[in-house]
MARKOLMAR-945903 format. One record per residue: x, y, z of N, C-alpha, C, CB in turn; residue in three letters. Coordinates in Angstrom, 3 decimals. Glycine has a CB too. Example, Ala and Ser with C-alpha at 12.3 -4.5 7.8 and 13.67 -1.06 7.14 Angstrom:
<recs>
rec n_xx = 13.190, n_yy = -5.690, n_zz = 7.800, ca_xx = 12.300, ca_yy = -4.500, ca_zz = 7.800, c_xx = 13.200, c_yy = -3.300, c_zz = 7.800, cb_xx = 11.308, cb_yy = -4.473, cb_zz = 9.046, type = ALA
rec n_xx = 12.850, n_yy = -2.250, n_zz = 7.080, ca_xx = 13.670, ca_yy = -1.060, ca_zz = 7.140, c_xx = 12.900, c_yy = 0.030, c_zz = 7.870, cb_xx = 14.084, cb_yy = -0.598, cb_zz = 5.725, type = SER
</recs>
This chain:
<recs>
rec n_xx = 138.794, n_yy = 145.123, n_zz = 88.030, ca_xx = 139.237, ca_yy = 144.833, ca_zz = 89.375, c_xx = 138.073, c_yy = 144.369, c_zz = 90.253, cb_xx = 139.901, cb_yy = 146.057, cb_zz = 89.981, type = UNK
rec n_xx = 136.938, n_yy = 145.032, n_zz = 90.134, ca_xx = 135.778, ca_yy = 144.706, ca_zz = 90.971, c_xx = 135.328, c_yy = 143.262, c_zz = 90.774, cb_xx = 134.621, cb_yy = 145.656, cb_zz = 90.663, type = UNK
rec n_xx = 135.407, n_yy = 142.776, n_zz = 89.550, ca_xx = 134.938, ca_yy = 141.420, ca_zz = 89.246, c_xx = 136.043, c_yy = 140.385, c_zz = 89.332, cb_xx = 134.325, cb_yy = 141.382, cb_zz = 87.873, type = UNK
rec n_xx = 137.268, n_yy = 140.827, n_zz = 89.547, ca_xx = 138.388, ca_yy = 139.902, ca_zz = 89.594, c_xx = 138.800, c_yy = 139.394, c_zz = 88.228, cb_xx = 138.050, cb_yy = 138.749, cb_zz = 90.467, type = UNK
rec n_xx = 138.456, n_yy = 140.142, n_zz = 87.181, ca_xx = 138.798, ca_yy = 139.736, ca_zz = 85.823, c_xx = 140.055, c_yy = 140.448, c_zz = 85.356, cb_xx = 137.640, cb_yy = 140.021, cb_zz = 84.865, type = UNK
rec n_xx = 140.820, n_yy = 139.779, n_zz = 84.508, ca_xx = 142.029, ca_yy = 140.349, ca_zz = 83.953, c_xx = 141.666, c_yy = 141.464, c_zz = 82.966, cb_xx = 142.879, cb_yy = 139.258, cb_zz = 83.266, type = UNK
rec n_xx = 142.237, n_yy = 142.655, n_zz = 83.164, ca_xx = 141.907, ca_yy = 143.813, ca_zz = 82.323, c_xx = 142.197, c_yy = 143.552, c_zz = 80.853, cb_xx = 142.683, cb_yy = 145.036, cb_zz = 82.785, type = UNK
rec n_xx = 143.307, n_yy = 142.874, n_zz = 80.570, ca_xx = 143.678, ca_yy = 142.603, ca_zz = 79.181, c_xx = 142.623, c_yy = 141.749, c_zz = 78.496, cb_xx = 145.042, cb_yy = 141.909, cb_zz = 79.113, type = UNK
rec n_xx = 142.149, n_yy = 140.714, n_zz = 79.176, ca_xx = 141.115, ca_yy = 139.853, ca_zz = 78.598, c_xx = 139.808, c_yy = 140.604, c_zz = 78.392, cb_xx = 140.877, cb_yy = 138.640, cb_zz = 79.490, type = UNK
rec n_xx = 139.442, n_yy = 141.433, n_zz = 79.356, ca_xx = 138.204, ca_yy = 142.210, ca_zz = 79.234, c_xx = 138.299, c_yy = 143.156, c_zz = 78.041, cb_xx = 137.922, cb_yy = 143.008, cb_zz = 80.535, type = UNK
rec n_xx = 139.430, n_yy = 143.835, n_zz = 77.899, ca_xx = 139.606, ca_yy = 144.750, ca_zz = 76.764, c_xx = 139.563, c_yy = 144.002, c_zz = 75.441, cb_xx = 140.930, cb_yy = 145.510, cb_zz = 76.889, type = UNK
rec n_xx = 140.136, n_yy = 142.819, n_zz = 75.403, ca_xx = 140.113, ca_yy = 142.007, ca_zz = 74.180, c_xx = 138.670, c_yy = 141.647, c_zz = 73.816, cb_xx = 140.965, cb_yy = 140.717, cb_zz = 74.361, type = UNK
rec n_xx = 137.882, n_yy = 141.282, n_zz = 74.806, ca_xx = 136.476, ca_yy = 140.940, ca_zz = 74.571, c_xx = 135.712, c_yy = 142.172, c_zz = 74.086, cb_xx = 135.825, cb_yy = 140.373, cb_zz = 75.862, type = UNK
rec n_xx = 135.926, n_yy = 143.309, n_zz = 74.737, ca_xx = 135.252, ca_yy = 144.549, ca_zz = 74.335, c_xx = 135.641, c_yy = 144.923, c_zz = 72.911, cb_xx = 135.601, cb_yy = 145.702, cb_zz = 75.305, type = UNK
rec n_xx = 136.933, n_yy = 144.845, n_zz = 72.592, ca_xx = 137.391, ca_yy = 145.141, ca_zz = 71.227, c_xx = 136.695, c_yy = 144.246, c_zz = 70.213, cb_xx = 138.913, cb_yy = 144.969, cb_zz = 71.119, type = UNK
rec n_xx = 136.603, n_yy = 142.959, n_zz = 70.523, ca_xx = 135.979, ca_yy = 141.999, ca_zz = 69.620, c_xx = 134.500, c_yy = 142.311, c_zz = 69.407, cb_xx = 136.140, cb_yy = 140.586, cb_zz = 70.164, type = UNK
rec n_xx = 133.794, n_yy = 142.614, n_zz = 70.492, ca_xx = 132.364, ca_yy = 142.938, ca_zz = 70.383, c_xx = 132.148, c_yy = 144.251, c_zz = 69.646, cb_xx = 131.726, cb_yy = 143.013, cb_zz = 71.773, type = UNK
rec n_xx = 133.071, n_yy = 145.184, n_zz = 69.823, ca_xx = 132.980, ca_yy = 146.463, ca_zz = 69.115, c_xx = 133.214, c_yy = 146.250, c_zz = 67.617, cb_xx = 134.006, cb_yy = 147.480, cb_zz = 69.686, type = UNK
rec n_xx = 134.189, n_yy = 145.422, n_zz = 67.260, ca_xx = 134.455, ca_yy = 145.117, ca_zz = 65.849, c_xx = 133.250, c_yy = 144.471, c_zz = 65.178, cb_xx = 135.671, cb_yy = 144.197, cb_zz = 65.724, type = UNK
rec n_xx = 132.507, n_yy = 143.683, n_zz = 65.934, ca_xx = 131.318, ca_yy = 143.012, ca_zz = 65.399, c_xx = 130.100, c_yy = 143.924, c_zz = 65.381, cb_xx = 131.010, cb_yy = 141.771, cb_zz = 66.212, type = UNK
rec n_xx = 130.257, n_yy = 145.152, n_zz = 65.878, ca_xx = 129.161, ca_yy = 146.109, ca_zz = 65.875, c_xx = 128.119, c_yy = 145.869, c_zz = 66.948, cb_xx = 128.503, cb_yy = 146.095, cb_zz = 64.559, type = UNK
rec n_xx = 128.489, n_yy = 145.142, n_zz = 68.006, ca_xx = 127.526, ca_yy = 144.818, ca_zz = 69.058, c_xx = 127.527, c_yy = 145.816, c_zz = 70.204, cb_xx = 127.808, cb_yy = 143.450, cb_zz = 69.595, type = UNK
rec n_xx = 128.624, n_yy = 146.542, n_zz = 70.344, ca_xx = 128.673, ca_yy = 147.589, ca_zz = 71.359, c_xx = 129.507, c_yy = 148.751, c_zz = 70.864, cb_xx = 129.239, cb_yy = 147.047, cb_zz = 72.680, type = UNK
rec n_xx = 129.368, n_yy = 149.861, n_zz = 71.584, ca_xx = 130.077, ca_yy = 151.086, ca_zz = 71.223, c_xx = 130.702, c_yy = 151.657, c_zz = 72.484, cb_xx = 129.121, cb_yy = 152.125, cb_zz = 70.545, type = UNK
rec n_xx = 131.938, n_yy = 152.125, n_zz = 72.326, ca_xx = 132.669, ca_yy = 152.740, ca_zz = 73.434, c_xx = 132.621, c_yy = 154.250, c_zz = 73.249, cb_xx = 134.152, cb_yy = 152.225, cb_zz = 73.503, type = UNK
rec n_xx = 132.353, n_yy = 154.967, n_zz = 74.322, ca_xx = 132.363, ca_yy = 156.434, ca_zz = 74.285, c_xx = 133.137, c_yy = 156.930, c_zz = 75.496, cb_xx = 130.903, cb_yy = 157.024, cb_zz = 74.268, type = UNK
rec n_xx = 133.967, n_yy = 157.965, n_zz = 75.318, ca_xx = 134.724, ca_yy = 158.480, ca_zz = 76.464, c_xx = 133.786, c_yy = 159.002, c_zz = 77.544, cb_xx = 135.684, cb_yy = 159.593, cb_zz = 76.018, type = UNK
rec n_xx = 134.142, n_yy = 158.737, n_zz = 78.785, ca_xx = 133.370, ca_yy = 159.241, ca_zz = 79.919, c_xx = 133.740, c_yy = 160.710, c_zz = 80.099, cb_xx = 133.651, cb_yy = 158.407, cb_zz = 81.235, type = UNK
rec n_xx = 132.760, n_yy = 161.567, n_zz = 80.177, ca_xx = 133.003, ca_yy = 163.007, ca_zz = 80.193, c_xx = 133.791, c_yy = 163.481, c_zz = 81.403, cb_xx = 131.704, cb_yy = 163.733, cb_zz = 80.142, type = UNK
rec n_xx = 133.567, n_yy = 162.866, n_zz = 82.554, ca_xx = 134.233, ca_yy = 163.336, ca_zz = 83.768, c_xx = 135.544, c_yy = 162.600, c_zz = 84.077, cb_xx = 133.297, cb_yy = 163.193, cb_zz = 84.935, type = UNK
rec n_xx = 135.917, n_yy = 161.623, n_zz = 83.223, ca_xx = 137.159, ca_yy = 160.882, ca_zz = 83.438, c_xx = 137.663, c_yy = 160.376, c_zz = 82.091, cb_xx = 136.948, cb_yy = 159.696, cb_zz = 84.436, type = UNK
rec n_xx = 138.658, n_yy = 161.063, n_zz = 81.539, ca_xx = 139.140, ca_yy = 160.726, ca_zz = 80.198, c_xx = 139.803, c_yy = 159.352, c_zz = 80.133, cb_xx = 140.117, cb_yy = 161.778, cb_zz = 79.727, type = UNK
rec n_xx = 140.145, n_yy = 158.783, n_zz = 81.280, ca_xx = 140.754, ca_yy = 157.450, ca_zz = 81.291, c_xx = 139.710, c_yy = 156.350, c_zz = 81.166, cb_xx = 141.560, cb_yy = 157.249, cb_zz = 82.565, type = UNK
rec n_xx = 138.452, n_yy = 156.682, n_zz = 81.392, ca_xx = 137.382, ca_yy = 155.682, ca_zz = 81.414, c_xx = 136.474, c_yy = 155.818, c_zz = 80.193, cb_xx = 136.555, cb_yy = 155.813, cb_zz = 82.700, type = UNK
rec n_xx = 135.798, n_yy = 154.738, n_zz = 79.884, ca_xx = 134.856, ca_yy = 154.717, ca_zz = 78.769, c_xx = 133.508, c_yy = 154.199, c_zz = 79.239, cb_xx = 135.392, cb_yy = 153.850, cb_zz = 77.614, type = UNK
rec n_xx = 132.467, n_yy = 154.664, n_zz = 78.570, ca_xx = 131.132, ca_yy = 154.105, ca_zz = 78.762, c_xx = 130.923, c_yy = 153.082, c_zz = 77.654, cb_xx = 130.011, cb_yy = 155.226, cb_zz = 78.742, type = UNK
rec n_xx = 130.411, n_yy = 151.937, n_zz = 78.006, ca_xx = 130.159, ca_yy = 150.873, ca_zz = 77.043, c_xx = 128.648, c_yy = 150.763, c_zz = 76.872, cb_xx = 130.788, cb_yy = 149.504, cb_zz = 77.509, type = UNK
rec n_xx = 128.189, n_yy = 150.872, n_zz = 75.621, ca_xx = 126.754, ca_yy = 150.792, ca_zz = 75.349, c_xx = 126.499, c_yy = 149.789, c_zz = 74.238, cb_xx = 126.184, cb_yy = 152.178, cb_zz = 74.968, type = UNK
rec n_xx = 125.401, n_yy = 149.054, n_zz = 74.369, ca_xx = 125.000, ca_yy = 148.148, ca_zz = 73.301, c_xx = 124.504, c_yy = 148.947, c_zz = 72.109, cb_xx = 123.914, cb_yy = 147.172, cb_zz = 73.787, type = UNK
rec n_xx = 124.838, n_yy = 148.498, n_zz = 70.927, ca_xx = 124.304, ca_yy = 149.085, ca_zz = 69.703, c_xx = 122.932, c_yy = 148.452, c_zz = 69.455, cb_xx = 125.279, cb_yy = 148.861, cb_zz = 68.474, type = UNK
rec n_xx = 122.164, n_yy = 148.985, n_zz = 68.506, ca_xx = 120.898, ca_yy = 148.326, ca_zz = 68.168, c_xx = 121.105, c_yy = 146.853, c_zz = 67.783, cb_xx = 120.210, cb_yy = 149.073, cb_zz = 67.017, type = UNK
rec n_xx = 122.189, n_yy = 146.569, n_zz = 67.059, ca_xx = 122.508, ca_yy = 145.182, ca_zz = 66.687, c_xx = 122.744, c_yy = 144.337, c_zz = 67.945, cb_xx = 123.760, cb_yy = 145.135, cb_zz = 65.763, type = UNK
rec n_xx = 123.442, n_yy = 144.899, n_zz = 68.921, ca_xx = 123.691, ca_yy = 144.196, ca_zz = 70.174, c_xx = 122.413, c_yy = 143.977, c_zz = 70.965, cb_xx = 124.688, cb_yy = 144.963, cb_zz = 71.014, type = UNK
rec n_xx = 121.549, n_yy = 144.984, n_zz = 70.977, ca_xx = 120.280, ca_yy = 144.878, ca_zz = 71.715, c_xx = 119.386, c_yy = 143.785, c_zz = 71.139, cb_xx = 119.538, cb_yy = 146.218, cb_zz = 71.692, type = UNK
rec n_xx = 119.478, n_yy = 143.565, n_zz = 69.820, ca_xx = 118.669, ca_yy = 142.518, ca_zz = 69.188, c_xx = 119.050, c_yy = 141.127, c_zz = 69.692, cb_xx = 118.823, cb_yy = 142.578, cb_zz = 67.668, type = UNK
rec n_xx = 120.269, n_yy = 140.984, n_zz = 70.185, ca_xx = 120.731, ca_yy = 139.679, ca_zz = 70.663, c_xx = 120.282, c_yy = 139.361, c_zz = 72.090, cb_xx = 122.233, cb_yy = 139.620, cb_zz = 70.590, type = UNK
rec n_xx = 119.784, n_yy = 140.345, n_zz = 72.817, ca_xx = 119.392, ca_yy = 140.120, ca_zz = 74.214, c_xx = 118.385, c_yy = 138.977, c_zz = 74.352, cb_xx = 118.802, cb_yy = 141.397, cb_zz = 74.805, type = UNK
rec n_xx = 117.294, n_yy = 138.948, n_zz = 73.573, ca_xx = 116.353, ca_yy = 137.827, ca_zz = 73.717, c_xx = 116.988, c_yy = 136.472, c_zz = 73.376, cb_xx = 115.138, cb_yy = 138.057, cb_zz = 72.825, type = UNK
rec n_xx = 117.865, n_yy = 136.445, n_zz = 72.394, ca_xx = 118.537, ca_yy = 135.198, ca_zz = 72.003, c_xx = 119.422, c_yy = 134.703, c_zz = 73.150, cb_xx = 119.387, cb_yy = 135.409, cb_zz = 70.711, type = UNK
rec n_xx = 120.175, n_yy = 135.618, n_zz = 73.744, ca_xx = 121.062, ca_yy = 135.271, ca_zz = 74.861, c_xx = 120.243, c_yy = 134.827, c_zz = 76.069, cb_xx = 121.965, cb_yy = 136.471, cb_zz = 75.238, type = UNK
rec n_xx = 119.180, n_yy = 135.563, n_zz = 76.381, ca_xx = 118.323, ca_yy = 135.199, ca_zz = 77.520, c_xx = 117.704, c_yy = 133.819, c_zz = 77.337, cb_xx = 117.216, cb_yy = 136.240, cb_zz = 77.710, type = UNK
rec n_xx = 117.281, n_yy = 133.503, n_zz = 76.112, ca_xx = 116.705, ca_yy = 132.178, ca_zz = 75.842, c_xx = 117.762, c_yy = 131.096, c_zz = 76.023, cb_xx = 116.115, cb_yy = 132.116, cb_zz = 74.412, type = UNK
rec n_xx = 118.968, n_yy = 131.329, n_zz = 75.518, ca_xx = 120.046, ca_yy = 130.341, ca_zz = 75.657, c_xx = 120.364, c_yy = 130.095, c_zz = 77.133, cb_xx = 121.317, cb_yy = 130.815, cb_zz = 74.910, type = UNK
rec n_xx = 120.410, n_yy = 131.163, n_zz = 77.917, ca_xx = 120.674, ca_yy = 131.030, ca_zz = 79.357, c_xx = 119.535, c_yy = 130.271, c_zz = 80.033, cb_xx = 120.855, cb_yy = 132.427, cb_zz = 80.015, type = UNK
rec n_xx = 118.299, n_yy = 130.619, n_zz = 79.689, ca_xx = 117.136, ca_yy = 129.930, ca_zz = 80.259, c_xx = 117.132, c_yy = 128.448, c_zz = 79.926, cb_xx = 115.852, cb_yy = 130.568, cb_zz = 79.760, type = UNK
rec n_xx = 117.436, n_yy = 128.114, n_zz = 78.666, ca_xx = 117.484, ca_yy = 126.709, ca_zz = 78.251, c_xx = 118.572, c_yy = 125.948, c_zz = 79.002, cb_xx = 117.721, cb_yy = 126.608, cb_zz = 76.739, type = UNK
rec n_xx = 119.730, n_yy = 126.580, n_zz = 79.149, ca_xx = 120.838, ca_yy = 125.943, ca_zz = 79.859, c_xx = 120.494, c_yy = 125.735, c_zz = 81.335, cb_xx = 122.118, cb_yy = 126.789, cb_zz = 79.726, type = UNK
rec n_xx = 119.894, n_yy = 126.755, n_zz = 81.954, ca_xx = 119.478, ca_yy = 126.634, ca_zz = 83.362, c_xx = 118.459, c_yy = 125.516, c_zz = 83.532, cb_xx = 118.887, cb_yy = 127.965, cb_zz = 83.870, type = UNK
rec n_xx = 117.504, n_yy = 125.446, n_zz = 82.604, ca_xx = 116.474, ca_yy = 124.411, ca_zz = 82.673, c_xx = 117.111, c_yy = 123.022, c_zz = 82.590, cb_xx = 115.438, cb_yy = 124.598, cb_zz = 81.539, type = UNK
rec n_xx = 118.072, n_yy = 122.867, n_zz = 81.686, ca_xx = 118.769, ca_yy = 121.588, ca_zz = 81.530, c_xx = 119.576, c_yy = 121.259, c_zz = 82.792, cb_xx = 119.700, cb_yy = 121.626, cb_zz = 80.290, type = UNK
rec n_xx = 120.308, n_yy = 122.241, n_zz = 83.307, ca_xx = 121.167, ca_yy = 122.022, ca_zz = 84.477, c_xx = 120.359, c_yy = 121.674, c_zz = 85.724, cb_xx = 122.014, cb_yy = 123.261, cb_zz = 84.746, type = UNK
rec n_xx = 119.183, n_yy = 122.275, n_zz = 85.870, ca_xx = 118.394, ca_yy = 122.105, ca_zz = 87.093, c_xx = 117.288, c_yy = 121.063, c_zz = 86.950, cb_xx = 117.786, cb_yy = 123.424, cb_zz = 87.495, type = UNK
rec n_xx = 117.264, n_yy = 120.366, n_zz = 85.824, ca_xx = 116.245, ca_yy = 119.345, ca_zz = 85.571, c_xx = 116.282, c_yy = 118.267, c_zz = 86.658, cb_xx = 116.451, cb_yy = 118.708, cb_zz = 84.176, type = UNK
rec n_xx = 115.129, n_yy = 117.988, n_zz = 87.246, ca_xx = 115.038, ca_yy = 116.940, ca_zz = 88.257, c_xx = 115.439, c_yy = 117.380, c_zz = 89.654, cb_xx = 115.882, cb_yy = 115.796, cb_zz = 87.854, type = UNK
rec n_xx = 115.764, n_yy = 118.649, n_zz = 89.815, ca_xx = 116.148, ca_yy = 119.176, ca_zz = 91.127, c_xx = 114.972, c_yy = 120.003, c_zz = 91.641, cb_xx = 117.475, cb_yy = 120.043, cb_zz = 91.048, type = UNK
rec n_xx = 114.477, n_yy = 119.661, n_zz = 92.815, ca_xx = 113.293, ca_yy = 120.345, ca_zz = 93.348, c_xx = 113.592, c_yy = 121.818, c_zz = 93.617, cb_xx = 112.810, cb_yy = 119.659, cb_zz = 94.641, type = UNK
rec n_xx = 112.526, n_yy = 122.590, n_zz = 93.726, ca_xx = 112.679, ca_yy = 124.023, ca_zz = 94.010, c_xx = 113.396, c_yy = 124.238, c_zz = 95.342, cb_xx = 111.300, cb_yy = 124.721, cb_zz = 94.030, type = UNK
rec n_xx = 113.074, n_yy = 123.420, n_zz = 96.327, ca_xx = 113.733, ca_yy = 123.522, ca_zz = 97.634, c_xx = 115.221, c_yy = 123.224, c_zz = 97.548, cb_xx = 113.080, cb_yy = 122.575, cb_zz = 98.625, type = UNK
rec n_xx = 115.570, n_yy = 122.190, n_zz = 96.783, ca_xx = 116.982, ca_yy = 121.854, ca_zz = 96.598, c_xx = 117.721, c_yy = 122.980, c_zz = 95.866, cb_xx = 117.120, cb_yy = 120.532, cb_zz = 95.818, type = UNK
rec n_xx = 117.048, n_yy = 123.571, n_zz = 94.884, ca_xx = 117.654, ca_yy = 124.682, ca_zz = 94.146, c_xx = 117.913, c_yy = 125.864, c_zz = 95.072, cb_xx = 116.750, cb_yy = 125.112, cb_zz = 92.978, type = UNK
rec n_xx = 116.917, n_yy = 126.194, n_zz = 95.912, ca_xx = 117.083, ca_yy = 127.313, ca_zz = 96.846, c_xx = 118.249, c_yy = 127.058, c_zz = 97.792, cb_xx = 115.791, cb_yy = 127.544, cb_zz = 97.650, type = UNK
rec n_xx = 118.330, n_yy = 125.838, n_zz = 98.294, ca_xx = 119.414, ca_yy = 125.475, ca_zz = 99.203, c_xx = 120.768, c_yy = 125.559, c_zz = 98.498, cb_xx = 119.193, cb_yy = 124.060, cb_zz = 99.761, type = UNK
rec n_xx = 120.831, n_yy = 125.073, n_zz = 97.269, ca_xx = 122.059, ca_yy = 125.109, ca_zz = 96.479, c_xx = 122.526, c_yy = 126.546, c_zz = 96.264, cb_xx = 121.849, cb_yy = 124.413, cb_zz = 95.128, type = UNK
rec n_xx = 121.613, n_yy = 127.410, n_zz = 95.825, ca_xx = 121.997, ca_yy = 128.798, ca_zz = 95.547, c_xx = 122.322, c_yy = 129.564, c_zz = 96.832, cb_xx = 120.877, cb_yy = 129.512, cb_zz = 94.786, type = UNK
rec n_xx = 121.649, n_yy = 129.222, n_zz = 97.917, ca_xx = 121.972, ca_yy = 129.839, ca_zz = 99.204, c_xx = 123.392, c_yy = 129.452, c_zz = 99.619, cb_xx = 120.948, cb_yy = 129.412, cb_zz = 100.294, type = UNK
rec n_xx = 123.751, n_yy = 128.193, n_zz = 99.402, ca_xx = 125.103, ca_yy = 127.725, ca_zz = 99.716, c_xx = 126.132, c_yy = 128.426, c_zz = 98.832, cb_xx = 125.202, cb_yy = 126.195, cb_zz = 99.539, type = UNK
rec n_xx = 125.851, n_yy = 128.548, n_zz = 97.539, ca_xx = 126.767, ca_yy = 129.263, ca_zz = 96.639, c_xx = 126.948, c_yy = 130.712, c_zz = 97.067, cb_xx = 126.250, cb_yy = 129.210, cb_zz = 95.198, type = UNK
rec n_xx = 125.856, n_yy = 131.360, n_zz = 97.470, ca_xx = 125.945, ca_yy = 132.747, ca_zz = 97.950, c_xx = 126.850, c_yy = 132.840, c_zz = 99.173, cb_xx = 124.543, cb_yy = 133.294, cb_zz = 98.288, type = UNK
rec n_xx = 126.727, n_yy = 131.882, n_zz = 100.085, ca_xx = 127.552, ca_yy = 131.885, ca_zz = 101.296, c_xx = 129.025, c_yy = 131.668, c_zz = 100.948, cb_xx = 127.072, cb_yy = 130.798, cb_zz = 102.279, type = UNK
rec n_xx = 129.302, n_yy = 130.750, n_zz = 100.026, ca_xx = 130.685, ca_yy = 130.521, ca_zz = 99.588, c_xx = 131.253, c_yy = 131.791, c_zz = 98.973, cb_xx = 130.758, cb_yy = 129.353, cb_zz = 98.573, type = UNK
rec n_xx = 130.469, n_yy = 132.433, n_zz = 98.117, ca_xx = 130.903, ca_yy = 133.683, ca_zz = 97.486, c_xx = 131.176, c_yy = 134.759, c_zz = 98.531, cb_xx = 129.846, cb_yy = 134.175, cb_zz = 96.490, type = UNK
rec n_xx = 130.283, n_yy = 134.867, n_zz = 99.500, ca_xx = 130.448, ca_yy = 135.843, ca_zz = 100.588, c_xx = 131.729, c_yy = 135.559, c_zz = 101.376, cb_xx = 129.221, cb_yy = 135.815, cb_zz = 101.536, type = UNK
rec n_xx = 131.987, n_yy = 134.279, n_zz = 101.653, ca_xx = 133.186, ca_yy = 133.897, ca_zz = 102.399, c_xx = 134.469, c_yy = 134.256, c_zz = 101.657, cb_xx = 133.166, cb_yy = 132.409, cb_zz = 102.688, type = UNK
rec n_xx = 134.438, n_yy = 134.170, n_zz = 100.332, ca_xx = 135.635, ca_yy = 134.410, ca_zz = 99.526, c_xx = 135.748, c_yy = 135.841, c_zz = 99.016, cb_xx = 135.654, cb_yy = 133.470, cb_zz = 98.362, type = UNK
rec n_xx = 134.718, n_yy = 136.641, n_zz = 99.226, ca_xx = 134.651, ca_yy = 137.980, ca_zz = 98.637, c_xx = 135.858, c_yy = 138.858, c_zz = 98.954, cb_xx = 133.412, cb_yy = 138.668, cb_zz = 99.105, type = UNK
rec n_xx = 136.285, n_yy = 138.888, n_zz = 100.182, ca_xx = 137.371, ca_yy = 139.778, ca_zz = 100.579, c_xx = 138.758, c_yy = 139.161, c_zz = 100.422, cb_xx = 137.178, cb_yy = 140.196, cb_zz = 101.999, type = UNK
rec n_xx = 138.808, n_yy = 137.928, n_zz = 99.955, ca_xx = 140.088, ca_yy = 137.262, ca_zz = 99.758, c_xx = 140.776, c_yy = 137.834, c_zz = 98.516, cb_xx = 139.896, cb_yy = 135.727, cb_zz = 99.624, type = UNK
rec n_xx = 142.052, n_yy = 138.194, n_zz = 98.605, ca_xx = 142.748, ca_yy = 138.717, ca_zz = 97.418, c_xx = 142.738, c_yy = 137.686, c_zz = 96.292, cb_xx = 144.203, cb_yy = 139.107, cb_zz = 97.768, type = UNK
rec n_xx = 142.647, n_yy = 138.159, n_zz = 95.054, ca_xx = 142.558, ca_yy = 137.270, ca_zz = 93.893, c_xx = 143.723, c_yy = 136.290, c_zz = 93.848, cb_xx = 142.518, cb_yy = 138.087, cb_zz = 92.604, type = UNK
rec n_xx = 144.914, n_yy = 136.729, n_zz = 94.277, ca_xx = 146.088, ca_yy = 135.851, ca_zz = 94.239, c_xx = 145.866, c_yy = 134.594, c_zz = 95.072, cb_xx = 147.329, cb_yy = 136.596, cb_zz = 94.739, type = UNK
rec n_xx = 145.094, n_yy = 134.716, n_zz = 96.143, ca_xx = 144.831, ca_yy = 133.577, ca_zz = 97.024, c_xx = 143.882, c_yy = 132.569, c_zz = 96.372, cb_xx = 144.246, cb_yy = 134.062, cb_zz = 98.353, type = UNK
rec n_xx = 143.110, n_yy = 133.028, n_zz = 95.371, ca_xx = 142.147, ca_yy = 132.158, ca_zz = 94.711, c_xx = 142.762, c_yy = 131.400, c_zz = 93.547, cb_xx = 140.968, cb_yy = 132.964, cb_zz = 94.228, type = UNK
rec n_xx = 143.928, n_yy = 131.849, n_zz = 93.078, ca_xx = 144.569, ca_yy = 131.214, ca_zz = 91.934, c_xx = 145.300, c_yy = 129.955, c_zz = 92.380, cb_xx = 145.542, cb_yy = 132.187, cb_zz = 91.243, type = UNK
rec n_xx = 145.167, n_yy = 128.928, n_zz = 91.571, ca_xx = 145.840, ca_yy = 127.670, ca_zz = 91.848, c_xx = 146.769, c_yy = 127.384, c_zz = 90.685, cb_xx = 144.822, cb_yy = 126.506, cb_zz = 92.064, type = UNK
rec n_xx = 148.006, n_yy = 127.044, n_zz = 90.985, ca_xx = 148.962, ca_yy = 126.717, ca_zz = 89.935, c_xx = 149.136, c_yy = 125.210, c_zz = 89.860, cb_xx = 150.318, cb_yy = 127.410, cb_zz = 90.185, type = UNK
rec n_xx = 148.971, n_yy = 124.681, n_zz = 88.657, ca_xx = 149.161, ca_yy = 123.252, ca_zz = 88.434, c_xx = 150.494, c_yy = 122.984, c_zz = 87.737, cb_xx = 148.002, cb_yy = 122.681, cb_zz = 87.604, type = UNK
rec n_xx = 151.343, n_yy = 124.004, n_zz = 87.655, ca_xx = 152.625, ca_yy = 123.880, ca_zz = 86.963, c_xx = 153.762, c_yy = 123.500, c_zz = 87.901, cb_xx = 152.958, cb_yy = 125.175, cb_zz = 86.265, type = UNK
rec n_xx = 153.494, n_yy = 122.775, n_zz = 88.932, ca_xx = 154.538, ca_yy = 122.408, ca_zz = 89.898, c_xx = 155.131, c_yy = 121.068, c_zz = 89.556, cb_xx = 153.984, cb_yy = 122.383, cb_zz = 91.322, type = UNK
</recs>
């Protein structure tokens, strides 16, 4: 709910990562309805690989854009996010099935 993500999709992703041995679910002691999600050693080994992929993608996306332009761009994105933060998720959905 906090991230505006569909619970079913999130659970499907968690199930998939758990099946691959990348994370482990453990019941939360103070709330039996909730789980703690922890990376396994196998999952932790992927952190540098994922960070490198993200860094490479960012470098490609921002190539030729000055540091000042980048700061302005991200400041604008932050403001847009702030403006939309309290808007109910239903208001953000667009239907193209009309």
